[in-house]
All heavy atoms as TSV, in Angstrom:
chain	resi	resn	atom	element	x	y	z
A	1	MET	N	N	-0.370	3.829	-55.512
A	1	MET	CA	C	0.885	3.206	-55.063
A	1	MET	C	C	0.492	2.114	-54.075
A	1	MET	O	O	-0.276	2.285	-53.161
A	1	MET	CB	C	1.739	4.193	-54.465
A	1	MET	CG	C	3.040	3.686	-54.008
A	1	MET	SD	S	4.257	4.778	-53.301
A	1	MET	CE	C	3.926	6.286	-53.942
A	2	ASP	N	N	1.030	0.877	-54.322
A	2	ASP	CA	C	0.786	-0.250	-53.430
A	2	ASP	C	C	1.641	-0.261	-52.226
A	2	ASP	O	O	1.295	-0.723	-51.138
A	2	ASP	CB	C	0.908	-1.531	-54.171
A	2	ASP	CG	C	-0.174	-1.709	-55.131
A	2	ASP	OD1	O	-1.325	-1.312	-54.941
A	2	ASP	OD2	O	0.074	-2.301	-56.226
A	3	ALA	N	N	2.917	0.174	-52.340
A	3	ALA	CA	C	3.916	0.132	-51.261
A	3	ALA	C	C	4.984	1.214	-51.428
A	3	ALA	O	O	5.024	1.791	-52.575
A	3	ALA	CB	C	4.555	-1.253	-51.188
A	4	TYR	N	N	5.692	1.471	-50.394
A	4	TYR	CA	C	6.660	2.584	-50.498
A	4	TYR	C	C	7.871	2.173	-49.609
A	4	TYR	O	O	7.728	1.611	-48.577
A	4	TYR	CB	C	6.064	3.856	-49.909
A	4	TYR	CG	C	6.986	4.996	-49.887
A	4	TYR	CD1	C	7.224	5.728	-51.011
A	4	TYR	CD2	C	7.591	5.366	-48.670
A	4	TYR	CE1	C	8.056	6.833	-50.937
A	4	TYR	CE2	C	8.501	6.458	-48.635
A	4	TYR	CZ	C	8.691	7.250	-49.719
A	4	TYR	OH	O	9.513	8.241	-49.735
A	5	TYR	N	N	9.089	2.389	-50.142
A	5	TYR	CA	C	10.282	2.364	-49.274
A	5	TYR	C	C	11.187	3.473	-49.598
A	5	TYR	O	O	11.218	3.962	-50.787
A	5	TYR	CB	C	10.944	1.003	-49.387
A	5	TYR	CG	C	11.842	0.768	-50.520
A	5	TYR	CD1	C	13.236	0.954	-50.405
A	5	TYR	CD2	C	11.315	0.444	-51.781
A	5	TYR	CE1	C	14.077	0.780	-51.532
A	5	TYR	CE2	C	12.158	0.294	-52.891
A	5	TYR	CZ	C	13.524	0.464	-52.782
A	5	TYR	OH	O	14.322	0.256	-53.774
A	6	GLU	N	N	11.955	3.930	-48.657
A	6	GLU	CA	C	12.904	4.959	-48.850
A	6	GLU	C	C	14.086	4.897	-47.891
A	6	GLU	O	O	13.919	4.401	-46.682
A	6	GLU	CB	C	12.238	6.350	-48.746
A	6	GLU	CG	C	13.170	7.526	-49.116
A	6	GLU	CD	C	12.423	8.917	-49.186
A	6	GLU	OE1	O	11.243	8.935	-49.150
A	6	GLU	OE2	O	13.200	9.834	-49.293
A	7	LYS	N	N	15.255	5.269	-48.388
A	7	LYS	CA	C	16.434	5.255	-47.531
A	7	LYS	C	C	16.805	6.782	-47.304
A	7	LYS	O	O	16.503	7.644	-48.123
A	7	LYS	CB	C	17.671	4.674	-48.250
A	7	LYS	CG	C	17.533	3.225	-48.476
A	7	LYS	CD	C	18.711	2.644	-49.246
A	7	LYS	CE	C	19.994	2.932	-48.462
A	7	LYS	NZ	N	21.114	2.304	-48.881
A	8	GLY	N	N	17.345	7.053	-46.130
A	8	GLY	CA	C	17.977	8.321	-45.865
A	8	GLY	C	C	16.923	9.380	-45.524
A	8	GLY	O	O	17.048	10.583	-45.944
A	9	LEU	N	N	15.820	8.997	-44.778
A	9	LEU	CA	C	14.867	9.975	-44.419
A	9	LEU	C	C	15.381	10.896	-43.302
A	9	LEU	O	O	16.174	10.474	-42.502
A	9	LEU	CB	C	13.586	9.311	-43.950
A	9	LEU	CG	C	12.825	8.488	-44.941
A	9	LEU	CD1	C	11.827	7.594	-44.234
A	9	LEU	CD2	C	12.125	9.387	-45.902
A	10	ASN	N	N	14.903	12.049	-43.275
A	10	ASN	CA	C	15.013	12.862	-42.102
A	10	ASN	C	C	14.193	12.286	-40.980
A	10	ASN	O	O	13.114	11.749	-41.275
A	10	ASN	CB	C	14.603	14.335	-42.304
A	10	ASN	CG	C	15.704	15.026	-43.267
A	10	ASN	OD1	O	16.854	14.935	-43.164
A	10	ASN	ND2	N	15.056	15.675	-44.352
A	11	LEU	N	N	14.570	12.488	-39.771
A	11	LEU	CA	C	13.850	11.919	-38.645
A	11	LEU	C	C	12.381	12.436	-38.637
A	11	LEU	O	O	11.448	11.646	-38.380
A	11	LEU	CB	C	14.541	12.260	-37.297
A	11	LEU	CG	C	13.931	11.618	-36.080
A	11	LEU	CD1	C	13.921	10.070	-36.246
A	11	LEU	CD2	C	14.773	11.994	-34.871
A	12	TRP	N	N	12.159	13.690	-38.922
A	12	TRP	CA	C	10.764	14.168	-38.840
A	12	TRP	C	C	9.980	13.612	-40.054
A	12	TRP	O	O	8.702	13.412	-39.877
A	12	TRP	CB	C	10.758	15.731	-38.912
A	12	TRP	CG	C	11.544	16.315	-40.049
A	12	TRP	CD1	C	11.153	16.582	-41.275
A	12	TRP	CD2	C	12.884	16.754	-39.973
A	12	TRP	NE1	N	12.180	17.144	-42.004
A	12	TRP	CE2	C	13.378	17.215	-41.220
A	12	TRP	CE3	C	13.860	16.686	-38.925
A	12	TRP	CZ2	C	14.575	17.707	-41.548
A	12	TRP	CZ3	C	15.165	17.189	-39.288
A	12	TRP	CH2	C	15.479	17.665	-40.577
A	13	ASP	N	N	10.572	13.338	-41.172
A	13	ASP	CA	C	9.792	12.711	-42.199
A	13	ASP	C	C	9.443	11.288	-41.902
A	13	ASP	O	O	8.373	10.805	-42.218
A	13	ASP	CB	C	10.671	12.697	-43.547
A	13	ASP	CG	C	10.820	14.129	-44.150
A	13	ASP	OD1	O	9.977	14.898	-43.937
A	13	ASP	OD2	O	11.903	14.311	-44.708
A	14	HIS	N	N	10.407	10.563	-41.314
A	14	HIS	CA	C	10.142	9.192	-40.824
A	14	HIS	C	C	8.992	9.164	-39.851
A	14	HIS	O	O	8.018	8.377	-39.959
A	14	HIS	CB	C	11.395	8.591	-40.272
A	14	HIS	CG	C	11.106	7.364	-39.445
A	14	HIS	ND1	N	11.121	7.308	-38.105
A	14	HIS	CD2	C	10.858	6.125	-39.809
A	14	HIS	CE1	C	10.893	6.117	-37.661
A	14	HIS	NE2	N	10.685	5.355	-38.724
A	15	ALA	N	N	9.010	10.021	-38.911
A	15	ALA	CA	C	8.027	10.032	-37.855
A	15	ALA	C	C	6.630	10.352	-38.464
A	15	ALA	O	O	5.664	9.656	-38.160
A	15	ALA	CB	C	8.422	11.022	-36.778
A	16	ALA	N	N	6.539	11.434	-39.215
A	16	ALA	CA	C	5.246	11.853	-39.796
A	16	ALA	C	C	4.710	10.797	-40.754
A	16	ALA	O	O	3.521	10.384	-40.741
A	16	ALA	CB	C	5.380	13.199	-40.439
A	17	GLY	N	N	5.593	10.425	-41.723
A	17	GLY	CA	C	5.119	9.558	-42.807
A	17	GLY	C	C	4.747	8.115	-42.163
A	17	GLY	O	O	3.840	7.475	-42.627
A	18	GLY	N	N	5.596	7.673	-41.216
A	18	GLY	CA	C	5.333	6.364	-40.641
A	18	GLY	C	C	4.010	6.361	-39.900
A	18	GLY	O	O	3.171	5.394	-39.925
A	19	LEU	N	N	3.691	7.438	-39.167
A	19	LEU	CA	C	2.429	7.554	-38.437
A	19	LEU	C	C	1.239	7.586	-39.409
A	19	LEU	O	O	0.328	6.844	-39.263
A	19	LEU	CB	C	2.410	8.826	-37.621
A	19	LEU	CG	C	1.077	9.121	-36.791
A	19	LEU	CD1	C	0.861	8.006	-35.830
A	19	LEU	CD2	C	1.190	10.435	-36.095
A	20	ILE	N	N	1.333	8.316	-40.470
A	20	ILE	CA	C	0.226	8.427	-41.401
A	20	ILE	C	C	0.051	7.062	-42.117
A	20	ILE	O	O	-1.110	6.564	-42.213
A	20	ILE	CB	C	0.544	9.503	-42.435
A	20	ILE	CG1	C	0.438	10.880	-41.808
A	20	ILE	CG2	C	-0.460	9.390	-43.637
A	20	ILE	CD1	C	0.988	12.001	-42.700
A	21	ALA	N	N	1.124	6.356	-42.432
A	21	ALA	CA	C	1.009	5.042	-43.083
A	21	ALA	C	C	0.357	4.035	-42.110
A	21	ALA	O	O	-0.440	3.311	-42.457
A	21	ALA	CB	C	2.355	4.572	-43.611
A	22	ALA	N	N	0.881	4.005	-40.817
A	22	ALA	CA	C	0.335	3.135	-39.924
A	22	ALA	C	C	-1.080	3.344	-39.629
A	22	ALA	O	O	-1.890	2.418	-39.484
A	22	ALA	CB	C	1.107	3.178	-38.567
A	23	GLU	N	N	-1.567	4.645	-39.500
A	23	GLU	CA	C	-2.936	4.948	-39.247
A	23	GLU	C	C	-3.805	4.536	-40.506
A	23	GLU	O	O	-4.958	4.322	-40.268
A	23	GLU	CB	C	-3.098	6.448	-38.963
A	23	GLU	CG	C	-2.528	6.859	-37.645
A	23	GLU	CD	C	-3.334	6.339	-36.457
A	23	GLU	OE1	O	-4.534	6.224	-36.587
A	23	GLU	OE2	O	-2.682	5.898	-35.472
A	24	ALA	N	N	-3.164	4.437	-41.616
A	24	ALA	CA	C	-3.943	4.048	-42.864
A	24	ALA	C	C	-3.964	2.574	-42.932
A	24	ALA	O	O	-4.539	2.006	-43.946
A	24	ALA	CB	C	-3.294	4.676	-44.105
A	25	GLY	N	N	-3.389	1.789	-42.054
A	25	GLY	CA	C	-3.523	0.350	-41.976
A	25	GLY	C	C	-2.295	-0.392	-42.678
A	25	GLY	O	O	-2.274	-1.572	-42.865
A	26	LEU	N	N	-1.230	0.377	-43.030
A	26	LEU	CA	C	-0.099	-0.235	-43.578
A	26	LEU	C	C	0.835	-0.676	-42.496
A	26	LEU	O	O	0.815	-0.131	-41.369
A	26	LEU	CB	C	0.698	0.803	-44.482
A	26	LEU	CG	C	-0.109	1.340	-45.606
A	26	LEU	CD1	C	0.722	2.324	-46.361
A	26	LEU	CD2	C	-0.603	0.285	-46.528
A	27	LEU	N	N	1.653	-1.657	-42.835
A	27	LEU	CA	C	2.746	-2.106	-41.914
A	27	LEU	C	C	3.931	-1.208	-42.193
A	27	LEU	O	O	4.272	-0.996	-43.362
A	27	LEU	CB	C	3.116	-3.612	-42.185
A	27	LEU	CG	C	2.093	-4.613	-41.889
A	27	LEU	CD1	C	2.599	-5.960	-42.274
A	27	LEU	CD2	C	1.731	-4.626	-40.427
A	28	VAL	N	N	4.523	-0.644	-41.116
A	28	VAL	CA	C	5.693	0.207	-41.247
A	28	VAL	C	C	6.856	-0.534	-40.622
A	28	VAL	O	O	6.913	-0.797	-39.359
A	28	VAL	CB	C	5.512	1.502	-40.564
A	28	VAL	CG1	C	6.709	2.390	-40.751
A	28	VAL	CG2	C	4.277	2.233	-41.176
A	29	THR	N	N	7.832	-1.038	-41.486
A	29	THR	CA	C	8.884	-1.830	-41.037
A	29	THR	C	C	10.201	-1.424	-41.545
A	29	THR	O	O	10.280	-0.478	-42.419
A	29	THR	CB	C	8.607	-3.292	-41.523
A	29	THR	OG1	O	8.743	-3.370	-42.929
A	29	THR	CG2	C	7.228	-3.774	-41.135
A	30	GLY	N	N	11.202	-2.084	-41.063
A	30	GLY	CA	C	12.574	-2.026	-41.732
A	30	GLY	C	C	12.727	-3.356	-42.468
A	30	GLY	O	O	11.826	-3.916	-42.833
A	31	LEU	N	N	13.990	-3.734	-42.616
A	31	LEU	CA	C	14.303	-4.960	-43.339
A	31	LEU	C	C	15.130	-5.888	-42.329
A	31	LEU	O	O	15.928	-5.422	-41.560
A	31	LEU	CB	C	15.113	-4.746	-44.571
A	31	LEU	CG	C	14.431	-4.047	-45.724
A	31	LEU	CD1	C	15.333	-3.887	-46.950
A	31	LEU	CD2	C	13.147	-4.801	-46.199
A	32	ALA	N	N	14.909	-7.167	-42.575
A	32	ALA	CA	C	15.646	-8.219	-41.881
A	32	ALA	C	C	15.757	-8.025	-40.410
A	32	ALA	O	O	16.770	-8.174	-39.829
A	32	ALA	CB	C	17.064	-8.317	-42.546
A	33	GLY	N	N	14.595	-7.692	-39.760
A	33	GLY	CA	C	14.575	-7.582	-38.335
A	33	GLY	C	C	14.980	-6.228	-37.803
A	33	GLY	O	O	14.863	-5.964	-36.592
A	34	VAL	N	N	15.486	-5.344	-38.646
A	34	VAL	CA	C	15.915	-3.993	-38.176
A	34	VAL	C	C	14.636	-3.180	-38.139
A	34	VAL	O	O	13.852	-3.201	-39.112
A	34	VAL	CB	C	16.919	-3.381	-39.164
A	34	VAL	CG1	C	17.256	-1.937	-38.760
A	34	VAL	CG2	C	18.196	-4.278	-39.182
A	35	PRO	N	N	14.377	-2.392	-37.061
A	35	PRO	CA	C	13.164	-1.643	-36.995
A	35	PRO	C	C	13.249	-0.470	-37.994
A	35	PRO	O	O	14.346	-0.080	-38.495
A	35	PRO	CB	C	13.157	-1.140	-35.583
A	35	PRO	CG	C	14.519	-1.209	-35.064
A	35	PRO	CD	C	15.209	-2.306	-35.843
A	36	PRO	N	N	12.082	0.059	-38.412
A	36	PRO	CA	C	12.076	1.200	-39.316
A	36	PRO	C	C	12.762	2.414	-38.713
A	36	PRO	O	O	12.695	2.572	-37.461
A	36	PRO	CB	C	10.642	1.417	-39.577
A	36	PRO	CG	C	9.916	0.957	-38.403
A	36	PRO	CD	C	10.710	-0.234	-37.950
A	37	GLY	N	N	13.427	3.184	-39.431
A	37	GLY	CA	C	14.144	4.348	-38.975
A	37	GLY	C	C	14.537	5.217	-40.035
A	37	GLY	O	O	14.237	4.980	-41.274
A	38	PRO	N	N	15.285	6.259	-39.774
A	38	PRO	CA	C	15.743	7.186	-40.819
A	38	PRO	C	C	16.615	6.456	-41.947
A	38	PRO	O	O	16.613	6.907	-43.019
A	38	PRO	CB	C	16.625	8.191	-40.118
A	38	PRO	CG	C	16.048	8.139	-38.636
A	38	PRO	CD	C	15.674	6.762	-38.478
A	39	ASP	N	N	17.277	5.369	-41.594
A	39	ASP	CA	C	18.109	4.678	-42.538
A	39	ASP	C	C	17.226	4.027	-43.623
A	39	ASP	O	O	17.637	3.977	-44.778
A	39	ASP	CB	C	18.991	3.718	-41.920
A	39	ASP	CG	C	20.075	4.343	-41.058
A	39	ASP	OD1	O	20.429	5.536	-41.370
A	39	ASP	OD2	O	20.494	3.738	-40.082
A	40	LEU	N	N	16.138	3.392	-43.235
A	40	LEU	CA	C	15.275	2.698	-44.175
A	40	LEU	C	C	13.893	2.527	-43.575
A	40	LEU	O	O	13.757	2.094	-42.469
A	40	LEU	CB	C	15.812	1.361	-44.582
A	40	LEU	CG	C	14.986	0.639	-45.594
A	40	LEU	CD1	C	15.163	1.180	-47.007
A	40	LEU	CD2	C	15.216	-0.840	-45.561
A	41	LEU	N	N	12.860	2.845	-44.364
A	41	LEU	CA	C	11.519	2.610	-44.002
A	41	LEU	C	C	10.712	2.000	-45.058
A	41	LEU	O	O	10.962	2.345	-46.221
A	41	LEU	CB	C	10.849	4.013	-43.577
A	41	LEU	CG	C	9.435	3.928	-43.214
A	41	LEU	CD1	C	9.153	4.856	-42.031
A	41	LEU	CD2	C	8.488	4.404	-44.304
A	42	VAL	N	N	9.974	0.988	-44.792
A	42	VAL	CA	C	9.033	0.309	-45.707
A	42	VAL	C	C	7.612	0.481	-45.233
A	42	VAL	O	O	7.338	0.145	-44.052
A	42	VAL	CB	C	9.425	-1.164	-45.892
A	42	VAL	CG1	C	8.557	-1.878	-46.911
A	42	VAL	CG2	C	10.831	-1.327	-46.233
A	43	ALA	N	N	6.729	0.928	-46.033
A	43	ALA	CA	C	5.342	1.023	-45.667
A	43	ALA	C	C	4.569	0.245	-46.728
A	43	ALA	O	O	4.614	0.538	-47.925
A	43	ALA	CB	C	4.841	2.503	-45.712
A	44	VAL	N	N	3.870	-0.800	-46.319
A	44	VAL	CA	C	3.261	-1.792	-47.206
A	44	VAL	C	C	1.995	-2.360	-46.615
A	44	VAL	O	O	1.947	-2.595	-45.419
A	44	VAL	CB	C	4.304	-2.863	-47.559
A	44	VAL	CG1	C	4.737	-3.659	-46.198
A	44	VAL	CG2	C	3.861	-3.798	-48.533
A	45	PRO	N	N	1.019	-2.713	-47.479
A	45	PRO	CA	C	-0.136	-3.429	-46.939
A	45	PRO	C	C	0.238	-4.816	-46.451
A	45	PRO	O	O	1.170	-5.398	-47.013
A	45	PRO	CB	C	-1.064	-3.552	-48.268
A	45	PRO	CG	C	-0.586	-2.562	-49.169
A	45	PRO	CD	C	0.868	-2.404	-48.853
A	46	PRO	N	N	-0.428	-5.289	-45.412
A	46	PRO	CA	C	-0.072	-6.541	-44.848
A	46	PRO	C	C	-0.075	-7.717	-45.914
A	46	PRO	O	O	0.839	-8.649	-45.823
A	46	PRO	CB	C	-1.081	-6.856	-43.787
A	46	PRO	CG	C	-1.657	-5.476	-43.416
A	46	PRO	CD	C	-1.485	-4.702	-44.679
A	47	GLY	N	N	-0.880	-7.722	-46.893
A	47	GLY	CA	C	-0.966	-8.813	-47.830
A	47	GLY	C	C	0.211	-8.967	-48.798
A	47	GLY	O	O	0.453	-10.058	-49.326
A	48	ILE	N	N	0.953	-7.911	-48.948
A	48	ILE	CA	C	2.132	-8.089	-49.774
A	48	ILE	C	C	3.466	-7.807	-49.112
A	48	ILE	O	O	4.531	-7.749	-49.681
A	48	ILE	CB	C	2.078	-7.142	-51.028
A	48	ILE	CG1	C	2.025	-5.660	-50.670
A	48	ILE	CG2	C	0.881	-7.479	-51.943
A	48	ILE	CD1	C	2.185	-4.740	-51.889
A	49	GLN	N	N	3.405	-7.680	-47.794
A	49	GLN	CA	C	4.617	-7.306	-46.944
A	49	GLN	C	C	5.686	-8.370	-47.166
A	49	GLN	O	O	6.812	-7.974	-47.448
A	49	GLN	CB	C	4.212	-7.181	-45.523
A	49	GLN	CG	C	5.354	-6.542	-44.672
A	49	GLN	CD	C	6.352	-7.593	-44.121
A	49	GLN	OE1	O	6.050	-8.737	-44.031
A	49	GLN	NE2	N	7.491	-7.089	-43.732
A	50	ARG	N	N	5.421	-9.636	-47.046
A	50	ARG	CA	C	6.415	-10.710	-47.068
A	50	ARG	C	C	7.108	-10.616	-48.463
A	50	ARG	O	O	8.349	-10.719	-48.554
A	50	ARG	CB	C	5.877	-12.053	-46.757
A	50	ARG	CG	C	6.886	-13.202	-46.897
A	50	ARG	CD	C	8.095	-13.103	-46.040
A	50	ARG	NE	N	7.897	-12.682	-44.693
A	50	ARG	CZ	C	8.914	-12.250	-43.920
A	50	ARG	NH1	N	10.162	-12.222	-44.362
A	50	ARG	NH2	N	8.669	-11.861	-42.675
A	51	ALA	N	N	6.353	-10.559	-49.510
A	51	ALA	CA	C	6.867	-10.585	-50.856
A	51	ALA	C	C	7.830	-9.328	-51.114
A	51	ALA	O	O	8.923	-9.536	-51.666
A	51	ALA	CB	C	5.809	-10.686	-51.919
A	52	LEU	N	N	7.336	-8.230	-50.711
A	52	LEU	CA	C	8.234	-7.002	-50.971
A	52	LEU	C	C	9.440	-7.059	-50.047
A	52	LEU	O	O	10.520	-6.735	-50.522
A	52	LEU	CB	C	7.386	-5.713	-50.658
A	52	LEU	CG	C	8.189	-4.403	-50.773
A	52	LEU	CD1	C	8.671	-4.258	-52.310
A	52	LEU	CD2	C	7.317	-3.284	-50.393
A	53	HIS	N	N	9.291	-7.485	-48.828
A	53	HIS	CA	C	10.368	-7.551	-47.909
A	53	HIS	C	C	11.454	-8.465	-48.446
A	53	HIS	O	O	12.636	-8.162	-48.560
A	53	HIS	CB	C	9.944	-8.053	-46.541
A	53	HIS	CG	C	11.039	-8.361	-45.626
A	53	HIS	ND1	N	11.767	-9.557	-45.591
A	53	HIS	CD2	C	11.678	-7.515	-44.698
A	53	HIS	CE1	C	12.689	-9.498	-44.661
A	53	HIS	NE2	N	12.664	-8.319	-44.079
A	54	ASP	N	N	11.043	-9.615	-48.933
A	54	ASP	CA	C	12.026	-10.584	-49.510
A	54	ASP	C	C	12.683	-10.111	-50.754
A	54	ASP	O	O	13.903	-10.312	-50.946
A	54	ASP	CB	C	11.341	-11.938	-49.748
A	54	ASP	CG	C	10.893	-12.672	-48.498
A	54	ASP	OD1	O	11.311	-12.231	-47.356
A	54	ASP	OD2	O	10.134	-13.589	-48.594
A	55	ALA	N	N	11.929	-9.413	-51.567
A	55	ALA	CA	C	12.537	-8.807	-52.832
A	55	ALA	C	C	13.505	-7.698	-52.420
A	55	ALA	O	O	14.672	-7.651	-53.004
A	55	ALA	CB	C	11.462	-8.228	-53.646
A	56	LEU	N	N	13.258	-6.823	-51.483
A	56	LEU	CA	C	14.150	-5.785	-51.166
A	56	LEU	C	C	15.414	-6.381	-50.478
A	56	LEU	O	O	16.483	-5.839	-50.703
A	56	LEU	CB	C	13.458	-4.824	-50.098
A	56	LEU	CG	C	12.377	-3.928	-50.740
A	56	LEU	CD1	C	11.578	-3.233	-49.698
A	56	LEU	CD2	C	12.964	-3.048	-51.804
A	57	VAL	N	N	15.247	-7.377	-49.680
A	57	VAL	CA	C	16.476	-8.014	-49.013
A	57	VAL	C	C	17.314	-8.694	-50.203
A	57	VAL	O	O	18.554	-8.523	-50.175
A	57	VAL	CB	C	16.044	-9.097	-48.028
A	57	VAL	CG1	C	17.228	-9.948	-47.599
A	57	VAL	CG2	C	15.435	-8.457	-46.739
A	58	ALA	N	N	16.645	-9.311	-51.111
A	58	ALA	CA	C	17.357	-9.947	-52.188
A	58	ALA	C	C	18.187	-8.931	-53.026
A	58	ALA	O	O	19.307	-9.226	-53.540
A	58	ALA	CB	C	16.430	-10.775	-53.141
A	59	PHE	N	N	17.642	-7.772	-53.214
A	59	PHE	CA	C	18.296	-6.660	-53.950
A	59	PHE	C	C	19.199	-5.770	-53.169
A	59	PHE	O	O	19.709	-4.724	-53.622
A	59	PHE	CB	C	17.276	-5.864	-54.767
A	59	PHE	CG	C	16.627	-6.590	-55.854
A	59	PHE	CD1	C	15.258	-6.779	-55.818
A	59	PHE	CD2	C	17.379	-7.054	-56.939
A	59	PHE	CE1	C	14.633	-7.416	-56.953
A	59	PHE	CE2	C	16.730	-7.689	-57.995
A	59	PHE	CZ	C	15.385	-7.876	-57.954
A	60	ASP	N	N	19.334	-6.154	-51.837
A	60	ASP	CA	C	20.205	-5.423	-50.893
A	60	ASP	C	C	19.842	-3.929	-50.881
A	60	ASP	O	O	20.673	-3.045	-50.873
A	60	ASP	CB	C	21.680	-5.496	-51.279
A	60	ASP	CG	C	22.587	-5.033	-50.231
A	60	ASP	OD1	O	22.216	-5.115	-48.996
A	60	ASP	OD2	O	23.717	-4.592	-50.539
A	61	ALA	N	N	18.472	-3.703	-50.702
A	61	ALA	CA	C	17.976	-2.352	-50.639
A	61	ALA	C	C	18.549	-1.597	-49.411
A	61	ALA	O	O	18.615	-0.413	-49.533
A	61	ALA	CB	C	16.455	-2.366	-50.588
A	62	ALA	N	N	18.873	-2.265	-48.340
A	62	ALA	CA	C	19.416	-1.531	-47.169
A	62	ALA	C	C	20.888	-1.231	-47.296
A	62	ALA	O	O	21.422	-0.425	-46.530
A	62	ALA	CB	C	19.137	-2.389	-45.905
A	63	GLY	N	N	21.565	-1.832	-48.230
A	63	GLY	CA	C	23.060	-1.619	-48.419
A	63	GLY	C	C	23.318	-0.398	-49.294
A	63	GLY	O	O	22.431	0.404	-49.642
A	64	GLY	N	N	24.577	-0.205	-49.565
A	64	GLY	CA	C	24.989	0.853	-50.461
A	64	GLY	C	C	25.018	2.195	-49.752
A	64	GLY	O	O	24.778	2.279	-48.535
A	65	PRO	N	N	25.241	3.285	-50.462
A	65	PRO	CA	C	25.283	4.614	-49.915
A	65	PRO	C	C	23.982	5.177	-49.417
A	65	PRO	O	O	22.983	4.774	-49.735
A	65	PRO	CB	C	25.791	5.468	-51.046
A	65	PRO	CG	C	25.755	4.701	-52.299
A	65	PRO	CD	C	25.510	3.272	-51.913
């Protein structure tokens, strides 16, 4: 898997998964300047972060239920 994003994480999943991803060298972010959190987390290698971020924003990945 090259990248991962998920909405609606439990706080403990966000904390553990985000730490593991960051320690593996991935960027752990939210979208559009919002920090990563239980509402949305993106873990992505630095080389494709901008492209994935822009695609997720274009598809309104942070919106909806």
